[in-house]
N, C-alpha and C positions, 0 to 999 in steps of 0.2 A: 496444688493450691486451688482452693474453690473460687470459682467467678465471683458467688458471692462475699469471699474473704476479699478481692479483689475489690467490688465496689465499694464496701465500706473503706478499707484503704485509702482508696479514691478520696475519698469524702471527705477525711480529715484531712490529709492531706492539701484539700483546696482550702478548709474553712483556715487550717493553719499558715495559709498564703504559701505553702511550699507547691510546686510542680509537680502532679499524680507520676508516680513510677510507671515505665511500660511495663509490659507482661506480654510474655508468651502463651497464647490460648493453644490448645491440644485442637484443633478443628474436626479431630473425630470420635471428641467426645460429645455427647447428645448435653450434655449441661452446660456446654462453653457454648451454645447456640441457643440458651434460653434466654430473656431479659432478666434481672432480677427484680420482681414487685416491688419489694421493699424500698429500694431506690427514689427518693420522692423525686419529682418533675420538677425543674427549674420556675421559680415564681415570677412572676411578673410584672416589670416598671413601666409607669406608666408618668409622666412629668406634667403640670398644667402653671402656668404663672398667672399670676393674680395680682393686682392692681392693689395697694394698700396705704394713705397717706401718703402717695407719690411715689411707694419704692415697689418696685417689681420685684413679688416673691416667688420660690420656685414650690411648692407643692410636690415631692417625690413620694406617689402611691405604691405602695406593694403588695400586689395580690398573688392566690395560692393560682394551679393552673386550675382550676375551678371558677378563678375569676373572685373567690368572697377577699373583703378586708385583712389586711395583716399588718400594716403600720402605713406609717404618715411623717413624713419628717420634712421642715419648712426651713428657707433657706433663701437670703437674700440672690438676689439675679446678676449683681454686680459682680465683679473680678474681684475687685478691691472695696469693699463695703465700709461703709462706716459702725461706727460703735454702736448708733442710734439704730442702722439698721438692720444688727444680727438683734439687739435686744427685741426688736419688733419679730426678727420672726421667732426668736425665742421664745416669745412669750404665748403662742398659739399652744393649746392643747386640742390634741384631736382623738377622736373617737368615729368609728367606722361600722357600718354591719351590710350583709345581704340584701341586697336589691333587685329583683328581676336576672336572678341570673348574673348579676355582676355585684356592685357596690357602690355605697351612699359615705362620702367623708364630710363628719363635721370638723369645723376645725375656727373656737373661739378665743379671743384676748380681749383681756380687761386692759385697755391702755390707759393713759391718762385723757384722752379726750373722748372716752364711752368703749363700751362694748364692740365689739367687729366677730361678726360671723361669719363662715365662708363654707358653701357647701359645691362638692364635686360630687361626680357622678360618672358613672365608667367612659360613657359617650364622650364625656369633655365637657358636658352643661356647666357651668360656674354661677355660681348668685355669693355675690358678697354686699352684709346689709351693715350698715353703722351709720356713723354721724356724717354730713352731708363731705365731709373732705376725705374720708376714707378710702371712696370709689377712685378717688384721682390717680392717675398715673400712666405708666403706657406697657402695656402686655401681649402677649402672641398666643391666639388660636391656632393650634397645627393637629391637624388630622387628615382623614381619607374619607371625605361628607360620601360619595356615594358608595363607598367600601368596594370599589372597584377597579383600587392600585392605584390611583390618578391622585396624589397627596395636595392641598394647598394648605397656606399659611395666611392669618390675619392678623396685623398688627394691629390693635385698636388703643386709642389713647385718647383719655378721661381727661378735658380740662373744664373751666370755668370761665366764664366771660364777666365783663364789668356788671353786669345784674346779677351777677350769683347761679346763674343758670349754667346746665352744663354742658360742656361742647364736644361732642365724640370726630373722631377722626380715625379713618377704616382705610390700611393698606390690604389689599389683597394679593396675594402671587399664586400662581396655577401655573402647570405645564403649556395653556393655549399660547399657541405657537402664532397664532393669526389663519389657520387651517385647521388645526387639530388638536383636540387633548378636553382638561378640563376650563368650565368656563367660571366665571365669579364676577358679577356683575351686583355692583352696586347700589341697591334702590334708594331712594329718597326719604329723608329722615321727616317722621309723622310727629308734630309735638301737638302735645296739648297744656296748657298753662291758665289755669285757674287761680291765681293766686299766689294761696295755699300750698297747691297743690302741681307740681308738675312732671311729666310724663313724654319721653321720645322714647322713640322704637325706628328702629332702622335694622334691615334684611341685608345679608348678600345671599345671593339666589346660587346655587350652583347647579350647571347642568352640562352635559358634552356637547361639546360643537360640533356632532356629527347630527344632530337633530334628533339624537334619542330623547324619547320623553320622560323620561326620569327626570328628578330634580330633587333638592332642598335646599331649606334656607335656614341659614344661622341668623338668629333674629338678636339684637341687642337692645334692652329695655332696660332706661333709666329710669328709676320714680324717686321722688323728693316730697315728703312731707312733714311739718312739724318741726323742720331739723335733722330729720335722719334721711338719710339716701340707701338704694338698694339698686344694684346693677346685676343685671342677669344677662346671660349667654349662652344660648341655647338651640339644637337642630330642632326644626320644625316638620313637622310630617315628613319622615324622611322615605315614604313608600308612595308619594304624590306623582301627579304626573302633569305638564302642561295642557295636557289635555282635562284636566281636572279642575278647572280655574273654579267651577260654582262651589266645588266642598271646600275649596281652598282658602276661598273671600269670605266662606263661614268659619271657619276657622279661626281667622286670623280679624276678621274686619266687621264682626257681627256690629259692633258700636259704634259706625262713624263709614257713614259713607263716602266719604272723601278718599278714606284709604283703599275702598272697592277700586277709586279707579286710580290712584297710584300703583296700587299691583297689578291690575292693567297694563298700567303704563309699562308697570318693570319689566313686563314678560308681552310684552306685545312691540312700540318702539325703541325699549331698551337691548330688547333681544337680537331685535332687527340688527342694531347697532353694532350688536357685542362681538362682532369682526373691527371695529374701528374704532371709537372713539374709546369705548371705557373700557378696551384691554390694551391703549397704546403703551402705558402705562409699565404691564404686566413684563 
C-alpha cells in the first residue's frame, strides 16, 4: 500500500469524523520516507471578538497556510445567546481578500438601526462603523504584540455617559510579574469635542520590563460625527523603539501639541512607574 493512498485514506477518514486507521510503513522503502506533496497544509483559524449593539460577537476567520482568506463565521460570544443575538450574528455577510501577505475581511449587516460594517486584518486590527449604539459593548483583543512569545489580552468596554459621549474602559493582562515579562501601560485618553464631532483616542503601550527598546502601541480610537460612530483598534508602529520618541510623536500627534506631552509622559513617568501602580492589578 503506498503512502499516497494512505494519506488520502486518512484525509477521508478525518473529513468523515472517523479516527484515521494506523498503518505499518516499511522503513526500507524510499517512497515511505518522502512526504506526499498533494496533502494540503492545515488551515489557520483565528478568532476576534467585536462589540456590536452591546453584544460581543466572535468572528472566526479561516485562512490557508499562506494566510489567504478562506471563510469567516460570526457567532455570539455568549454561551447561551438570545434569539436576537443569534439573529444579529446571522445577519452579517462576509467577504475577504489577500492583503500584504495576509487577509482583510469585511463584514456587513443591514440591521433595523442601520448598516453596520466591520473590517478585520491579519494583525488583529479591527474597525466597526455604524449607528452610534453599534460600537457599544465589551470585547477582547488578544495577541503577541511584540511577536516575542509574550502574549497579552486587553478587555475593552465602550459605553455612553449621560451626555451621549463614549466612555472607554481598558483592562490589560500580561505576563509581567513585577520583575520580568511584558508590560502593558495604559496611557491617558485624548479627547477632542467639537460639538457635532467627537473623537477619543487611548493607547496601551507594550514593552519588555527588562529595558529592551522595542515597543508597540495598541491604539483605540472612537469617532462620532452626524449620528455615525466608528471604533478602531489597531497596532501602531510595531518596529518603533523608546529611543525614537520624535518619530513616534510625529506619527501620532502632529495635530495636537498637548498629545505630544501626554505621550512623553506615557513613556517617561508612566514607564518609570510601570513596576508599581500601573501593574498592581495585572
